[in-house]
C-alpha positions as YAML, in Angstrom:
chain: A
units: angstrom
residues:
- id: 1
  name: MET
  ca: [-93.68, -10.28, 11.72]
- id: 2
  name: SER
  ca: [-94.41, -6.55, 12.27]
- id: 3
  name: LYS
  ca: [-90.98, -6.20, 13.95]
- id: 4
  name: SER
  ca: [-89.36, -7.76, 11.08]
- id: 5
  name: ILE
  ca: [-90.96, -5.28, 8.61]
- id: 6
  name: ALA
  ca: [-90.07, -2.32, 10.85]
- id: 7
  name: PHE
  ca: [-86.43, -3.44, 11.03]
- id: 8
  name: LEU
  ca: [-86.30, -3.93, 7.24]
- id: 9
  name: CYS
  ca: [-87.71, -0.52, 6.67]
- id: 10
  name: VAL
  ca: [-84.97, 1.05, 9.01]
- id: 11
  name: CYS
  ca: [-82.38, -0.84, 7.05]
- id: 12
  name: LEU
  ca: [-83.68, 0.33, 3.71]
- id: 13
  name: PHE
  ca: [-83.65, 3.90, 4.85]
- id: 14
  name: THR
  ca: [-80.04, 3.57, 6.29]
- id: 15
  name: ALA
  ca: [-78.78, 1.77, 3.21]
- id: 16
  name: SER
  ca: [-80.27, 4.43, 0.83]
- id: 17
  name: ALA
  ca: [-78.10, 7.12, 2.48]
- id: 18
  name: PRO
  ca: [-74.61, 7.50, 1.09]
- id: 19
  name: ALA
  ca: [-71.91, 5.99, 3.40]
- id: 20
  name: GLN
  ca: [-68.84, 8.29, 3.99]
- id: 21
  name: GLU
  ca: [-66.26, 5.62, 3.21]
- id: 22
  name: SER
  ca: [-63.72, 7.87, 4.68]
- id: 23
  name: ASP
  ca: [-61.11, 5.11, 4.44]
- id: 24
  name: GLU
  ca: [-61.33, 5.13, 0.68]
- id: 25
  name: THR
  ca: [-61.11, 8.88, -0.06]
- id: 26
  name: ASP
  ca: [-58.83, 11.78, 0.76]
- id: 27
  name: ALA
  ca: [-61.57, 13.57, 2.59]
- id: 28
  name: PRO
  ca: [-61.04, 14.20, 6.36]
- id: 29
  name: LYS
  ca: [-62.78, 11.59, 8.54]
- id: 30
  name: LYS
  ca: [-65.85, 12.72, 10.37]
- id: 31
  name: ARG
  ca: [-66.17, 12.32, 14.07]
- id: 32
  name: LEU
  ca: [-69.54, 10.41, 13.87]
- id: 33
  name: GLU
  ca: [-70.67, 8.30, 10.83]
- id: 34
  name: PHE
  ca: [-73.74, 6.18, 10.27]
- id: 35
  name: GLY
  ca: [-74.02, 3.47, 7.51]
- id: 36
  name: GLY
  ca: [-75.91, 0.43, 6.65]
- id: 37
  name: ARG
  ca: [-76.29, -2.31, 4.09]
- id: 38
  name: LEU
  ca: [-79.05, -4.57, 2.73]
- id: 39
  name: LEU
  ca: [-78.57, -7.82, 0.82]
- id: 40
  name: LEU
  ca: [-81.60, -9.41, -0.92]
- id: 41
  name: ASP
  ca: [-81.24, -12.93, -2.19]
- id: 42
  name: ALA
  ca: [-83.13, -15.27, -4.47]
- id: 43
  name: ASP
  ca: [-81.87, -18.96, -4.72]
- id: 44
  name: TYR
  ca: [-83.04, -21.62, -7.13]
- id: 45
  name: TYR
  ca: [-81.41, -25.09, -6.58]
- id: 46
  name: ASP
  ca: [-81.70, -28.73, -7.45]
- id: 47
  name: SER
  ca: [-81.48, -31.72, -5.20]
- id: 48
  name: PHE
  ca: [-77.77, -31.47, -4.51]
- id: 49
  name: TRP
  ca: [-78.54, -28.81, -1.94]
- id: 50
  name: SER
  ca: [-81.49, -30.67, -0.20]
- id: 51
  name: ARG
  ca: [-81.10, -33.21, 2.55]
- id: 52
  name: GLU
  ca: [-84.37, -34.88, 1.71]
- id: 53
  name: ASP
  ca: [-83.97, -34.93, -2.24]
- id: 54
  name: ASP
  ca: [-86.89, -32.34, -2.57]
- id: 55
  name: GLY
  ca: [-86.20, -31.80, -6.26]
- id: 56
  name: THR
  ca: [-85.96, -28.13, -7.14]
- id: 57
  name: THR
  ca: [-86.45, -25.38, -4.62]
- id: 58
  name: THR
  ca: [-86.85, -21.69, -4.78]
- id: 59
  name: ASP
  ca: [-86.00, -19.46, -1.79]
- id: 60
  name: PHE
  ca: [-86.11, -15.72, -1.09]
- id: 61
  name: GLU
  ca: [-84.41, -14.07, 1.90]
- id: 62
  name: VAL
  ca: [-83.02, -10.97, 3.40]
- id: 63
  name: ARG
  ca: [-79.55, -12.34, 3.46]
- id: 64
  name: GLY
  ca: [-78.03, -9.60, 5.52]
- id: 65
  name: THR
  ca: [-79.00, -6.22, 6.85]
- id: 66
  name: ARG
  ca: [-76.75, -4.06, 8.89]
- id: 67
  name: LEU
  ca: [-76.81, -0.80, 10.86]
- id: 68
  name: GLU
  ca: [-73.27, 0.54, 11.59]
- id: 69
  name: VAL
  ca: [-71.98, 3.32, 13.70]
- id: 70
  name: ASP
  ca: [-68.34, 4.59, 13.60]
- id: 71
  name: TYR
  ca: [-67.06, 7.08, 16.11]
- id: 72
  name: ASP
  ca: [-63.64, 8.88, 15.97]
- id: 73
  name: PHE
  ca: [-62.69, 9.58, 19.67]
- id: 74
  name: PRO
  ca: [-60.25, 12.17, 20.61]
- id: 75
  name: LYS
  ca: [-56.59, 11.20, 21.15]
- id: 76
  name: GLY
  ca: [-56.33, 8.24, 18.71]
- id: 77
  name: TRP
  ca: [-59.41, 6.04, 19.76]
- id: 78
  name: GLU
  ca: [-61.82, 4.90, 17.10]
- id: 79
  name: GLY
  ca: [-65.04, 2.83, 17.63]
- id: 80
  name: ASN
  ca: [-67.15, 0.58, 15.42]
- id: 81
  name: LEU
  ca: [-70.52, -1.12, 16.25]
- id: 82
  name: GLN
  ca: [-72.64, -3.24, 13.98]
- id: 83
  name: ILE
  ca: [-76.05, -4.74, 14.44]
- id: 84
  name: ASN
  ca: [-76.92, -7.56, 11.77]
- id: 85
  name: ALA
  ca: [-80.21, -9.23, 10.95]
- id: 86
  name: ARG
  ca: [-81.16, -12.04, 8.57]
- id: 87
  name: ILE
  ca: [-84.78, -12.60, 7.56]
- id: 88
  name: ASP
  ca: [-86.21, -15.62, 5.81]
- id: 89
  name: SER
  ca: [-89.54, -17.50, 5.58]
- id: 90
  name: ASP
  ca: [-88.95, -19.21, 8.90]
- id: 91
  name: ASP
  ca: [-87.79, -16.51, 11.30]
- id: 92
  name: THR
  ca: [-85.59, -13.52, 11.87]
- id: 93
  name: GLU
  ca: [-82.09, -13.64, 13.35]
- id: 94
  name: VAL
  ca: [-80.50, -10.55, 14.93]
- id: 95
  name: ASP
  ca: [-76.97, -10.61, 16.18]
- id: 96
  name: LEU
  ca: [-73.91, -8.46, 16.92]
- id: 97
  name: GLY
  ca: [-71.21, -7.88, 14.29]
- id: 98
  name: ASN
  ca: [-68.24, -5.72, 14.90]
- id: 99
  name: ALA
  ca: [-68.04, -4.22, 18.45]
- id: 100
  name: TYR
  ca: [-64.60, -2.80, 19.09]
- id: 101
  name: LEU
  ca: [-62.33, 0.19, 19.99]
- id: 102
  name: THR
  ca: [-58.98, 0.75, 18.33]
- id: 103
  name: TYR
  ca: [-56.16, 2.68, 19.35]
- id: 104
  name: THR
  ca: [-54.06, 4.18, 16.54]
- id: 105
  name: LYS
  ca: [-51.13, 6.07, 18.18]
- id: 106
  name: PHE
  ca: [-48.78, 3.25, 18.83]
- id: 107
  name: ASP
  ca: [-45.91, 3.17, 16.32]
- id: 108
  name: PHE
  ca: [-45.67, -0.54, 16.01]
- id: 109
  name: ALA
  ca: [-49.37, -1.38, 15.28]
- id: 110
  name: ASP
  ca: [-53.01, -0.46, 15.74]
- id: 111
  name: VAL
  ca: [-54.39, -2.15, 18.85]
- id: 112
  name: THR
  ca: [-58.02, -3.26, 18.85]
- id: 113
  name: ILE
  ca: [-60.12, -4.49, 21.82]
- id: 114
  name: GLY
  ca: [-63.42, -6.19, 21.07]
- id: 115
  name: LYS
  ca: [-65.07, -8.24, 18.46]
- id: 116
  name: ARG
  ca: [-63.87, -8.40, 14.88]
- id: 117
  name: LYS
  ca: [-62.54, -10.78, 12.24]
- id: 118
  name: GLU
  ca: [-59.46, -12.89, 13.08]
- id: 119
  name: PRO
  ca: [-56.53, -12.52, 10.68]
- id: 120
  name: LEU
  ca: [-56.89, -15.70, 8.70]
- id: 121
  name: GLY
  ca: [-57.59, -16.40, 5.09]
- id: 122
  name: LEU
  ca: [-58.17, -14.08, 2.05]
- id: 123
  name: GLU
  ca: [-61.91, -14.37, 1.40]
- id: 124
  name: ARG
  ca: [-62.75, -14.30, 5.14]
- id: 125
  name: ASN
  ca: [-61.06, -10.86, 5.43]
- id: 126
  name: THR
  ca: [-62.90, -9.51, 2.30]
- id: 127
  name: SER
  ca: [-66.19, -7.81, 3.14]
- id: 128
  name: ALA
  ca: [-69.36, -9.42, 1.74]
- id: 129
  name: LEU
  ca: [-69.92, -6.07, -0.09]
- id: 130
  name: ARG
  ca: [-66.70, -6.60, -2.02]
- id: 131
  name: MET
  ca: [-66.71, -10.29, -2.76]
- id: 132
  name: LEU
  ca: [-66.61, -11.50, -6.40]
- id: 133
  name: LEU
  ca: [-69.53, -14.01, -5.84]
- id: 134
  name: PRO
  ca: [-72.54, -13.85, -3.54]
- id: 135
  name: GLU
  ca: [-71.24, -16.39, -0.96]
- id: 136
  name: ARG
  ca: [-67.77, -17.27, 0.39]
- id: 137
  name: SER
  ca: [-66.28, -20.63, -0.83]
- id: 138
  name: MET
  ca: [-66.78, -23.78, 1.16]
- id: 139
  name: VAL
  ca: [-63.24, -23.87, 2.46]
- id: 140
  name: THR
  ca: [-63.43, -20.40, 3.72]
- id: 141
  name: ASP
  ca: [-66.79, -21.02, 5.52]
- id: 142
  name: GLU
  ca: [-65.36, -24.09, 7.25]
- id: 143
  name: LEU
  ca: [-61.68, -23.41, 7.89]
- id: 144
  name: THR
  ca: [-61.61, -19.78, 8.81]
- id: 145
  name: PRO
  ca: [-63.44, -18.28, 11.81]
- id: 146
  name: ALA
  ca: [-65.81, -15.38, 11.77]
- id: 147
  name: LYS
  ca: [-65.70, -12.42, 14.19]
- id: 148
  name: ASN
  ca: [-64.57, -13.13, 17.67]
- id: 149
  name: TRP
  ca: [-63.76, -11.37, 20.86]
- id: 150
  name: GLY
  ca: [-60.30, -10.51, 21.84]
- id: 151
  name: VAL
  ca: [-57.18, -8.39, 21.42]
- id: 152
  name: HIS
  ca: [-56.21, -7.70, 17.75]
- id: 153
  name: LEU
  ca: [-52.93, -6.08, 16.38]
- id: 154
  name: ALA
  ca: [-52.36, -4.81, 12.82]
- id: 155
  name: GLN
  ca: [-50.18, -2.62, 10.78]
- id: 156
  name: ALA
  ca: [-50.23, -2.00, 7.13]
- id: 157
  name: ASP
  ca: [-48.89, 0.08, 4.23]
- id: 158
  name: ASP
  ca: [-48.78, -0.39, 0.44]
- id: 159
  name: GLU
  ca: [-46.05, -3.08, 0.62]
- id: 160
  name: PHE
  ca: [-47.10, -5.27, 3.47]
- id: 161
  name: ARG
  ca: [-49.76, -6.13, 6.12]
- id: 162
  name: TRP
  ca: [-49.28, -8.09, 9.29]
- id: 163
  name: ALA
  ca: [-51.95, -8.84, 11.94]
- id: 164
  name: ALA
  ca: [-52.30, -10.96, 15.08]
- id: 165
  name: SER
  ca: [-55.00, -11.76, 17.55]
- id: 166
  name: ILE
  ca: [-55.87, -13.61, 20.78]
- id: 167
  name: THR
  ca: [-59.47, -14.36, 20.83]
- id: 168
  name: VAL
  ca: [-62.38, -16.32, 22.43]
- id: 169
  name: ASP
  ca: [-64.98, -17.58, 20.03]
- id: 170
  name: ASP
  ca: [-68.27, -15.65, 19.98]
- id: 171
  name: ASP
  ca: [-71.12, -17.87, 21.08]
- id: 172
  name: GLN
  ca: [-74.39, -15.80, 20.32]
- id: 173
  name: ASP
  ca: [-76.18, -18.98, 19.12]
- id: 174
  name: ASP
  ca: [-75.15, -21.18, 22.17]
- id: 175
  name: ASP
  ca: [-73.51, -23.67, 19.99]
- id: 176
  name: TYR
  ca: [-70.84, -24.83, 22.52]
- id: 177
  name: GLU
  ca: [-71.60, -27.20, 25.23]
- id: 178
  name: GLU
  ca: [-68.55, -26.19, 27.23]
- id: 179
  name: SER
  ca: [-66.68, -22.85, 27.43]
- id: 180
  name: PRO
  ca: [-66.07, -21.41, 23.94]
- id: 181
  name: PRO
  ca: [-62.78, -22.11, 22.09]
- id: 182
  name: ARG
  ca: [-59.75, -19.95, 22.41]
- id: 183
  name: ALA
  ca: [-57.31, -19.15, 19.57]
- id: 184
  name: VAL
  ca: [-54.04, -17.37, 18.71]
- id: 185
  name: SER
  ca: [-53.96, -16.30, 15.00]
- id: 186
  name: GLY
  ca: [-51.72, -14.38, 12.68]
- id: 187
  name: LYS
  ca: [-51.27, -13.33, 9.18]
- id: 188
  name: TYR
  ca: [-48.53, -11.70, 6.87]
- id: 189
  name: VAL
  ca: [-49.22, -10.37, 3.49]
- id: 190
  name: TRP
  ca: [-46.30, -9.08, 1.26]
- id: 191
  name: ALA
  ca: [-47.05, -7.03, -1.84]
- id: 192
  name: PRO
  ca: [-43.86, -6.82, -3.93]
- id: 193
  name: LEU
  ca: [-45.91, -5.12, -6.66]
- id: 194
  name: SER
  ca: [-48.28, -2.32, -5.72]
- id: 195
  name: ILE
  ca: [-50.14, 0.20, -7.90]
- id: 196
  name: GLU
  ca: [-49.89, 2.61, -4.92]
- id: 197
  name: SER
  ca: [-46.08, 2.36, -5.34]
- id: 198
  name: GLY
  ca: [-46.32, 3.15, -9.04]
- id: 199
  name: ASP
  ca: [-46.36, -0.39, -10.43]
- id: 200
  name: SER
  ca: [-48.72, -1.04, -13.41]
- id: 201
  name: GLN
  ca: [-49.96, -4.25, -11.74]
- id: 202
  name: GLN
  ca: [-50.39, -5.75, -8.22]
- id: 203
  name: LEU
  ca: [-49.08, -8.92, -6.67]
- id: 204
  name: GLN
  ca: [-49.70, -10.19, -3.16]
- id: 205
  name: ILE
  ca: [-48.53, -13.29, -1.36]
- id: 206
  name: GLY
  ca: [-49.75, -14.15, 2.06]
- id: 207
  name: VAL
  ca: [-49.50, -16.88, 4.79]
- id: 208
  name: SER
  ca: [-51.71, -17.15, 7.89]
- id: 209
  name: GLY
  ca: [-52.17, -19.62, 10.72]
- id: 210
  name: SER
  ca: [-54.07, -20.33, 13.88]
- id: 211
  name: LEU
  ca: [-53.82, -22.50, 16.96]
- id: 212
  name: ARG
  ca: [-57.24, -23.24, 18.64]
- id: 213
  name: GLU
  ca: [-58.06, -24.83, 21.96]
- id: 214
  name: TRP
  ca: [-61.49, -26.47, 21.50]
- id: 215
  name: ASN
  ca: [-62.20, -27.08, 25.34]
- id: 216
  name: GLU
  ca: [-63.90, -30.47, 24.61]
- id: 217
  name: ASN
  ca: [-66.58, -28.98, 22.44]
- id: 218
  name: THR
  ca: [-67.93, -30.92, 19.39]
- id: 219
  name: PHE
  ca: [-66.37, -30.31, 16.00]
- id: 220
  name: GLN
  ca: [-67.90, -31.04, 12.65]
- id: 221
  name: ILE
  ca: [-67.82, -29.49, 9.24]
- id: 222
  name: ARG
  ca: [-71.40, -28.77, 7.98]
- id: 223
  name: ASN
  ca: [-71.58, -26.70, 4.87]
- id: 224
  name: ARG
  ca: [-74.33, -25.29, 2.59]
- id: 225
  name: ALA
  ca: [-72.22, -25.54, -0.48]
- id: 226
  name: GLU
  ca: [-72.32, -21.83, -1.27]
- id: 227
  name: VAL
  ca: [-76.08, -21.42, -1.36]
- id: 228
  name: SER
  ca: [-77.14, -19.62, 1.87]
- id: 229
  name: SER
  ca: [-80.72, -20.80, 1.97]
- id: 230
  name: ALA
  ca: [-79.86, -24.50, 1.28]
- id: 231
  name: ASP
  ca: [-79.43, -27.36, 3.63]
- id: 232
  name: ASN
  ca: [-75.92, -28.50, 5.14]
- id: 233
  name: VAL
  ca: [-75.12, -31.15, 2.59]
- id: 234
  name: VAL
  ca: [-71.29, -31.33, 2.81]
- id: 235
  name: ARG
  ca: [-70.29, -32.87, 6.16]
- id: 236
  name: SER
  ca: [-67.45, -34.36, 8.07]
- id: 237
  name: VAL
  ca: [-67.27, -36.83, 10.93]
- id: 238
  name: ARG
  ca: [-68.51, -35.47, 14.31]
- id: 239
  name: PHE
  ca: [-66.32, -35.78, 17.31]
- id: 240
  name: THR
  ca: [-65.26, -34.09, 20.56]
- id: 241
  name: ALA
  ca: [-62.29, -31.84, 19.79]
- id: 242
  name: ASP
  ca: [-59.19, -30.99, 21.89]
- id: 243
  name: ARG
  ca: [-57.02, -28.79, 19.68]
- id: 244
  name: GLN
  ca: [-56.88, -27.48, 16.13]
- id: 245
  name: ALA
  ca: [-54.10, -26.09, 13.88]
- id: 246
  name: ILE
  ca: [-54.91, -24.14, 10.66]
- id: 247
  name: ILE
  ca: [-52.52, -23.04, 8.00]
- id: 248
  name: GLY
  ca: [-53.30, -20.94, 4.97]
- id: 249
  name: ILE
  ca: [-51.48, -19.63, 1.98]
- id: 250
  name: GLU
  ca: [-52.92, -17.02, -0.54]
- id: 251
  name: GLY
  ca: [-52.10, -15.11, -3.50]
- id: 252
  name: LEU
  ca: [-53.55, -12.25, -5.70]
- id: 253
  name: TRP
  ca: [-52.54, -10.74, -8.95]
- id: 254
  name: GLN
  ca: [-54.16, -7.85, -10.64]
- id: 255
  name: ARG
  ca: [-53.44, -5.99, -13.97]
- id: 256
  name: ASN
  ca: [-55.87, -3.42, -15.17]
- id: 257
  name: SER
  ca: [-59.40, -4.95, -15.27]
- id: 258
  name: LEU
  ca: [-58.16, -8.49, -14.70]
- id: 259
  name: LEU
  ca: [-57.88, -9.91, -11.24]
- id: 260
  name: VAL
  ca: [-56.92, -13.55, -10.09]
- id: 261
  name: ALA
  ca: [-56.84, -14.73, -6.53]
- id: 262
  name: ALA
  ca: [-56.34, -18.03, -4.86]
- id: 263
  name: GLU
  ca: [-55.99, -19.57, -1.40]
- id: 264
  name: TYR
  ca: [-55.37, -23.08, 0.23]
- id: 265
  name: LEU
  ca: [-56.25, -23.93, 3.72]
- id: 266
  name: VAL
  ca: [-55.41, -27.13, 5.67]
- id: 267
  name: THR
  ca: [-56.25, -28.05, 9.23]
- id: 268
  name: ARG
  ca: [-55.58, -30.77, 11.77]
- id: 269
  name: VAL
  ca: [-57.98, -31.35, 14.54]
- id: 270
  name: GLU
  ca: [-57.10, -33.59, 17.57]
- id: 271
  name: GLU
  ca: [-59.95, -35.63, 18.96]
- id: 272
  name: LEU
  ca: [-60.11, -35.88, 22.66]
- id: 273
  name: ASP
  ca: [-58.80, -39.36, 23.58]
- id: 274
  name: GLY
  ca: [-58.83, -40.28, 19.84]
- id: 275
  name: PRO
  ca: [-56.95, -39.76, 16.52]
- id: 276
  name: ASP
  ca: [-56.11, -36.70, 14.61]
- id: 277
  name: TRP
  ca: [-58.46, -35.61, 11.71]
- id: 278
  name: ASP
  ca: [-57.10, -33.76, 8.62]
- id: 279
  name: PHE
  ca: [-59.26, -31.68, 6.37]
- id: 280
  name: SER
  ca: [-58.29, -29.16, 3.54]
- id: 281
  name: GLY
  ca: [-59.58, -27.11, 0.67]
- id: 282
  name: TYR
  ca: [-58.90, -24.36, -1.83]
- id: 283
  name: GLN
  ca: [-60.54, -21.83, -4.00]
- id: 284
  name: VAL
  ca: [-59.27, -20.08, -7.25]
- id: 285
  name: SER
  ca: [-61.30, -17.09, -8.40]
- id: 286
  name: ALA
  ca: [-61.07, -14.51, -11.24]
- id: 287
  name: SER
  ca: [-62.62, -11.29, -12.21]
- id: 288
  name: LEU
  ca: [-62.72, -9.30, -15.61]
- id: 289
  name: PHE
  ca: [-64.41, -5.96, -15.94]
- id: 290
  name: VAL
  ca: [-65.75, -5.49, -19.51]
- id: 291
  name: THR
  ca: [-66.05, -1.74, -18.83]
- id: 292
  name: ASP
  ca: [-63.21, 0.46, -18.15]
- id: 293
  name: ASP
  ca: [-63.04, -0.34, -14.47]
- id: 294
  name: GLN
  ca: [-61.07, -2.37, -11.93]
- id: 295
  name: HIS
  ca: [-61.02, -3.45, -8.33]
- id: 296
  name: LEU
  ca: [-59.34, -1.00, -5.88]
- id: 297
  name: ILE
  ca: [-56.90, -2.57, -3.45]
- id: 298
  name: ARG
  ca: [-55.31, -0.41, -0.73]
- id: 299
  name: ASN
  ca: [-52.92, -1.61, 1.93]
- id: 300
  name: THR
  ca: [-53.42, -5.17, 0.54]
- id: 301
  name: ARG
  ca: [-57.27, -5.03, 1.10]
- id: 302
  name: PHE
  ca: [-60.33, -4.69, -1.23]
- id: 303
  name: ARG
  ca: [-62.13, -1.38, -1.32]
- id: 304
  name: THR
  ca: [-65.39, -0.38, -2.93]
- id: 305
  name: VAL
  ca: [-65.66, -0.43, -6.68]
- id: 306
  name: ARG
  ca: [-66.19, 3.05, -8.16]
- id: 307
  name: PRO
  ca: [-67.52, 2.92, -11.76]
- id: 308
  name: LYS
  ca: [-65.94, 5.36, -14.05]
- id: 309
  name: SER
  ca: [-69.15, 5.74, -16.08]
- id: 310
  name: ARG
  ca: [-72.61, 7.03, -14.87]
- id: 311
  name: SER
  ca: [-74.13, 3.93, -16.64]
- id: 312
  name: GLY
  ca: [-72.25, 1.61, -14.15]
- id: 313
  name: ALA
  ca: [-69.73, -1.26, -14.44]
- id: 314
  name: TRP
  ca: [-69.99, -4.75, -15.68]
- id: 315
  name: GLU
  ca: [-67.88, -7.62, -14.35]
- id: 316
  name: LEU
  ca: [-67.49, -11.22, -15.28]
- id: 317
  name: VAL
  ca: [-66.42, -13.60, -12.47]
- id: 318
  name: ALA
  ca: [-65.65, -17.29, -12.04]
- id: 319
  name: ARG
  ca: [-64.54, -19.58, -9.19]
- id: 320
  name: TYR
  ca: [-63.57, -23.13, -8.55]
- id: 321
  name: SER
  ca: [-63.78, -24.25, -4.94]
- id: 322
  name: TYR
  ca: [-62.93, -27.60, -3.31]
- id: 323
  name: LEU
  ca: [-63.41, -28.93, 0.19]
- id: 324
  name: ASP
  ca: [-62.11, -32.37, 1.45]
- id: 325
  name: ALA
  ca: [-64.11, -33.02, 4.58]
- id: 326
  name: GLN
  ca: [-63.32, -36.69, 4.44]
- id: 327
  name: ASP
  ca: [-60.67, -38.55, 6.39]
- id: 328
  name: ARG
  ca: [-60.55, -42.32, 7.26]
- id: 329
  name: GLY
  ca: [-63.20, -42.97, 4.75]
- id: 330
  name: LEU
  ca: [-65.84, -40.77, 6.55]
- id: 331
  name: GLY
  ca: [-67.20, -37.52, 5.28]
- id: 332
  name: SER
  ca: [-67.69, -35.75, 1.99]
- id: 333
  name: ILE
  ca: [-65.51, -34.40, -0.78]
- id: 334
  name: ALA
  ca: [-67.17, -31.62, -2.69]
- id: 335
  name: SER
  ca: [-66.28, -29.14, -5.47]
- id: 336
  name: ILE
  ca: [-68.25, -26.33, -7.00]
- id: 337
  name: ALA
  ca: [-67.66, -24.55, -10.28]
- id: 338
  name: SER
  ca: [-69.24, -21.01, -10.49]
- id: 339
  name: ILE
  ca: [-69.59, -18.41, -13.09]
- id: 340
  name: GLY
  ca: [-71.41, -15.06, -12.81]
- id: 341
  name: VAL
  ca: [-71.88, -11.50, -13.65]
- id: 342
  name: ASN
  ca: [-71.88, -8.36, -11.51]
- id: 343
  name: TYR
  ca: [-73.38, -5.04, -12.25]
- id: 344
  name: TYR
  ca: [-72.21, -1.92, -10.25]
- id: 345
  name: PHE
  ca: [-74.53, 1.09, -10.33]
- id: 346
  name: GLY
  ca: [-72.46, 3.76, -8.62]
- id: 347
  name: ARG
  ca: [-70.69, 2.90, -5.41]
- id: 348
  name: HIS
  ca: [-73.80, 1.89, -3.48]
- id: 349
  name: ILE
  ca: [-75.72, -0.53, -5.51]
- id: 350
  name: ARG
  ca: [-74.70, -3.90, -6.92]
- id: 351
  name: VAL
  ca: [-76.59, -6.72, -8.72]
- id: 352
  name: MET
  ca: [-74.94, -10.16, -8.63]
- id: 353
  name: LEU
  ca: [-76.05, -13.26, -10.67]
- id: 354
  name: ALA
  ca: [-74.23, -16.61, -10.35]
- id: 355
  name: TYR
  ca: [-74.53, -20.09, -11.67]
- id: 356
  name: LEU
  ca: [-73.17, -23.05, -9.67]
- id: 357
  name: HIS
  ca: [-72.32, -26.60, -10.84]
- id: 358
  name: PRO
  ca: [-71.43, -28.91, -7.93]
- id: 359
  name: ASP
  ca: [-69.89, -32.40, -7.53]
- id: 360
  name: ILE
  ca: [-69.76, -34.59, -4.36]
- id: 361
  name: GLU
  ca: [-68.42, -37.99, -3.25]
- id: 362
  name: GLY
  ca: [-68.29, -39.95, -0.16]
- id: 363
  name: SER
  ca: [-70.97, -39.62, 2.61]
- id: 364
  name: VAL
  ca: [-74.01, -37.91, 1.03]
- id: 365
  name: ARG
  ca: [-77.51, -37.50, 2.52]
- id: 366
  name: HIS
  ca: [-79.48, -39.06, -0.29]
- id: 367
  name: THR
  ca: [-79.07, -41.20, -3.51]
- id: 368
  name: SER
  ca: [-79.41, -38.47, -6.14]
- id: 369
  name: PRO
  ca: [-77.21, -35.44, -5.10]
- id: 370
  name: ASP
  ca: [-77.02, -33.73, -8.48]
- id: 371
  name: GLY
  ca: [-78.32, -30.69, -10.28]
- id: 372
  name: ASN
  ca: [-77.27, -26.92, -10.36]
- id: 373
  name: ALA
  ca: [-78.12, -23.71, -8.65]
- id: 374
  name: VAL
  ca: [-78.73, -19.99, -9.52]
- id: 375
  name: THR
  ca: [-78.32, -17.20, -7.01]
- id: 376
  name: LEU
  ca: [-79.35, -13.51, -7.51]
- id: 377
  name: ARG
  ca: [-78.34, -10.85, -5.11]
- id: 378
  name: LEU
  ca: [-79.34, -7.19, -4.87]
- id: 379
  name: GLN
  ca: [-76.84, -5.20, -2.73]
- id: 380
  name: PHE
  ca: [-77.36, -1.80, -1.28]
- id: 381
  name: TYR
  ca: [-74.62, -0.07, 0.74]
...
């Protein structure tokens, strides 16, 4: 316990120091930069999110702490290292986030070697610090991978972004019985309208895909339905997988303080010596600033919101997410409607409050999966 408290104090100290954010300003990038983040969550939810039908539950957790180091090496090399921790009433989990080196002097693309996110999906490639709601949607959690080891290529400007990767799944938690899955993934985003190019609004359209070799490991969708401290209540059938294909399409439109984004993902997973299983889902989200502010998007990616007023910025958000984890009559189909409000105090502090209303059918863990949830997050960057 004392180690957890010490680690939390270090994260608080780091998060309280202003990060340089050199990718978002015109200031010259420093050779060595330190940063950090701290996400504090409080969740209140009804029986929908409980495997044992526990009625109402209140949970508090340190959802995510991070210590981060960026180093700008000579001759075009850049490095990034992240150490993450999650602390709740049961235990403390510490793991490795980004760990990579990037070479930026090739004309055709930046080349990264190490661990980072694969180029798949819209929400997945948006930092937790810049998401509209506290948690990513169900379909993003289940059909897009997190950070994995490999070789990553990327190039972007104000009109397009493309990226590709060859990766091996990270297995810090020893989840795989056999050798970790391997994948080839890619993404292309076209921005026919861009504020950086002088337009009054932004429009982005993207497509991504991935082919994954599962190496006879076990595949199953197990999702917490957008409440991080809850149980895994949305589930698919469980089987030994051979290969998987994922396809995603996405779109984003922004005009002044209004932003609308959506994505659809579908996957087919081949069972070893068995049938193919199909799963899919989508999410549609919207944001409206009631103050004179807006989201910053550069090179097709979200950047940190900078309130124009010293009193901060207020944002209304909403999302509808849907996950079909059912095939051949086995598994769950779930949807969640969420509304929320975000308050930005400067660039480094944000308060997020969200209300979630779920629905589920198919395979469920108990006879009364209903109710609602409220999530509160304090974010320091």
